[in-house]
C-alpha positions in Angstrom: 13.3 -6.3 -9.7 12.7 -6.2 -13.5 9.3 -7.9 -13.6 6.7 -9.5 -11.5 7.3 -13.0 -10.1 7.3 -15.7 -12.7 4.6 -17.6 -11.0 2.2 -14.6 -10.5 -1.4 -15.4 -11.2 -2.3 -11.8 -12.1 -0.9 -9.9 -14.9 0.4 -6.4 -14.1 3.3 -6.2 -16.5 6.8 -4.8 -15.7 7.4 -1.9 -13.2 8.1 1.5 -14.8 11.8 2.2 -15.3 11.1 5.9 -14.6 11.3 5.0 -10.9 15.0 4.2 -11.2 15.7 8.0 -11.4 15.0 8.1 -7.6 17.3 6.0 -5.5 15.3 3.5 -3.4 17.5 3.9 -0.3 17.1 7.6 -0.2 13.3 7.4 -0.5 12.9 4.7 2.1 15.0 6.6 4.6 12.9 9.6 4.0 9.7 7.6 4.5 11.1 6.3 7.8 11.6 9.8 8.9 8.2 10.9 7.9 6.5 7.9 9.3 8.2 8.5 12.7 7.0 12.1 12.7 3.5 11.0 11.9 3.5 8.5 14.9 5.0 11.2 17.2 2.1 13.5 16.3 -0.4 10.9 16.8 1.1 10.0 20.2 1.0 13.7 21.2 -2.7 13.7 20.4 -3.2 10.4 22.3 -4.4 9.0 19.0 -1.8 6.2 18.6 -3.1 2.8 19.6 -1.3 1.1 22.4 0.3 -2.3 21.9 -2.7 -3.9 23.8 -5.3 -2.6 21.3 -7.3 -5.4 19.9 -7.7 -3.8 16.5 -3.9 -3.1 16.2 -3.2 -6.7 17.2 -5.5 -7.9 14.5 -3.8 -5.7 11.9 -0.4 -6.9 12.9 -1.6 -10.5 12.7 -2.9 -10.0 9.2 0.4 -8.2 8.2 2.4 -11.2 9.5 0.6 -13.5 7.1 1.0 -11.1 4.1 4.7 -10.1 4.5 6.2 -13.5 3.7 4.9 -13.2 0.1 6.1 -9.6 -0.6 9.6 -10.4 -1.8 8.1 -12.2 -4.7 7.1 -8.8 -6.0 10.1 -6.7 -4.9 13.4 -8.3 -3.7 14.0 -5.3 -1.5 11.0 -6.1 0.6 13.0 -9.0 2.3 15.1 -6.3 4.0 12.4 -3.9 4.9 11.7 -3.3 8.6 7.9 -3.6 8.4 5.8 -1.7 10.8 2.0 -1.5 11.4 0.3 1.1 13.5 -3.2 2.3 14.2 -4.2 5.9 14.5 -7.5 7.0 16.0 -9.2 9.2 13.4 -12.6 9.2 11.6 -10.7 9.3 8.3 -11.4 6.3 6.1 -7.8 5.8 5.2 -4.8 3.4 5.2 -1.4 3.5 3.6 1.9 1.8 3.2 5.0 4.1 2.7 8.2 3.0 0.9 10.1 0.6 3.0 7.0 -1.1 4.5 5.7 1.4 6.9 1.9 0.8 7.3 -0.7 2.8 9.1 -4.5 2.3 9.4 -7.0 4.8 10.6 -9.7 3.6 12.9 -12.3 5.2 10.6 -11.7 2.6 7.8 -12.2 -0.3 10.2 -15.2 1.1 12.1 -17.2 2.9 9.4 -16.9 0.1 6.8 -17.1 -2.7 9.4 -14.3 -4.6 7.6 -14.0 -8.3 8.0 -10.5 -9.7 8.4 -10.6 -10.8 4.7 -11.6 -7.2 3.7 -8.8 -5.8 5.9 -6.3 -8.1 4.2 -7.5 -6.7 0.8 -6.9 -3.1 2.0 -3.5 -4.0 3.4 -2.5 -6.0 0.4 -3.5 -3.0 -1.9 -1.4 -0.6 0.2 1.6 -2.9 0.4 1.4 -3.3 -3.4 1.8 0.4 -3.8 5.1 0.1 -1.9 6.2 -3.1 -3.6 5.6 -1.7 -7.1 7.4 1.5 -6.0 4.6 3.8 -7.2 5.7 6.7 -4.8 9.2 6.3 -6.3 7.8 6.5 -9.8 5.6 9.5 -9.0 8.4 11.5 -7.4 10.7 10.7 -10.4 8.2 12.1 -12.8 7.5 15.2 -10.7 11.2 16.0 -10.0 12.0 15.7 -13.7 15.2 15.7 -15.6 17.2 17.8 -13.2 16.9 14.9 -10.8 18.0 12.5 -13.4 21.1 14.6 -14.1 22.0 14.6 -10.4 21.7 10.8 -10.5 24.0 10.8 -13.5 26.7 12.4 -11.4 26.0 9.7 -8.9 27.3 6.8 -7.4 28.6 9.3 -5.0 26.3 8.1 -2.3 23.0 9.8 -1.6 24.5 13.3 -1.6 22.1 15.9 -3.0 19.6 13.1 -3.6 19.3 12.4 0.0 18.3 16.0 0.6 15.9 16.0 -2.3 14.2 12.8 -1.1 14.0 14.2 2.4 12.2 17.3 1.1 10.0 15.1 -1.1 9.1 12.9 1.9 6.7 15.5 3.1 4.7 14.9 0.0 4.7 11.1 0.2 1.3 10.9 1.9 -0.2 13.5 -0.6 0.9 11.6 -3.7 -2.0 10.8 -6.0 -1.4 7.5 -7.8 -2.5 7.1 -11.4 -5.3 4.8 -12.5 -2.7 2.3 -13.8 -1.0 2.4 -10.3 -4.4 1.7 -8.6 -5.1 -1.2 -10.9 -1.7 -2.7 -10.2 -2.2 -2.3 -6.5 -5.6 -3.9 -6.7 -4.4 -7.0 -8.5 -1.0 -7.5 -6.7 -2.8 -7.0 -3.3 -5.5 -9.4 -4.4 -2.8 -12.1 -5.0 -0.9 -11.3 -1.8 -4.0 -11.7 0.3 -5.1 -14.9 -1.4 -1.6 -16.4 -1.0 -1.9 -15.6 2.7 -5.2 -17.4 3.0 -7.7 -14.5 2.7 -10.8 -14.9 0.5 -10.3 -13.1 -2.8 -14.0 -12.4 -3.0 -13.5 -10.0 -0.2 -11.9 -7.6 -2.7 -15.3 -7.2 -4.4 -17.3 -6.8 -1.1 -14.7 -4.2 0.0 -15.1 -2.0 -3.0 -18.9 -2.4 -2.9 -18.6 -1.0 0.6 -16.4 1.8 -0.7 -18.9 2.6 -3.4 -21.5 3.1 -0.7 -19.3 5.4 1.1 -18.7 7.3 -2.1 -22.5 7.6 -2.6 -22.7 9.7 0.5 -23.6 7.0 3.1 -20.4 7.6 5.1 -19.7 10.0 7.9 -17.4 13.0 8.0 -13.9 12.0 7.0 -15.1 9.1 5.0 -14.0 10.4 1.6 -10.3 10.5 2.5 -9.4 7.1 1.0 -11.8 7.6 -1.9 -10.1 10.9 -2.9 -7.1 8.9 -3.9 -8.7 5.5 -4.5 -11.7 6.3 -6.6 -14.2 3.3 -6.8 -16.6 2.5 -9.6 -18.1 -0.4 -11.7 -14.9 -0.8 -13.8 -12.8 -1.4 -10.8 -15.2 -3.9 -9.3 -15.6 -5.7 -12.7 -11.8 -6.0 -13.0 -11.5 -7.5 -9.6 -14.4 -9.9 -10.3 -12.5 -11.0 -13.4 -9.3 -11.7 -11.5 -10.8 -13.5 -8.5 -10.9 -16.9 -10.3 -7.2 -16.5 -11.1 -6.2 -16.6 -7.4 -8.9 -18.8 -5.9 -6.5 -21.7 -6.3 -3.9 -19.9 -4.1 -6.5 -19.2 -1.6 -7.6 -22.9 -1.4 -4.0 -24.0 -1.2 -3.3 -21.6 1.7 -6.5 -22.7 3.6 -6.5 -26.3 2.7 -9.9 -26.0 1.1 -9.1 -27.9 -2.0 
């Protein structure tokens, strides 16, 4: 998709063209493989929440409300096989891998005592990273011009790129997004959640909670999310400035005006 949706209420500009150096299909297939391995490891440790888990059911219900609005930001999302799972861990963490593979850790729900609206903001943020293809862009920048030359030979199928993406998939969860990536994810996630009927003001309360964790009020494992999603007054002010832009979407979705 060349740009954000025409009716977007937040302004995040066009996606980076650098990402096109990495084939989306190859990266998404690699992400599916790594996600499956992560779930197997969690299952072996008896840390994977069963289908009957109330928190998991809540996460999946929230995801069902958000997913219909994702193709507005990335046409590929209409074909993604979205998954949501919950892993028992003290880590304050959550992610969405390329192709719509979402995982939350119980630590982020329990330690921050997130409301449904705040959960939707976290989930929207993580979905936005996948929709804006930030991992694809990061990998393209780190693999460099040799990868671009391989693609130039391309249209031969995945070939060497399939192998390269598979090797890179082990780094997907370790990728550190840029400040610009984080800003995009905040704003796109804010709009996704508002369209789905979640209060945009929860984005501010969420990051205020994150700031408290960052100030040492969390328990062991609490800094996992903040190591890749640093909080601060600038982030909160930016969200506060954008909340009014999406409040109309929230009211329309909830029938509150």
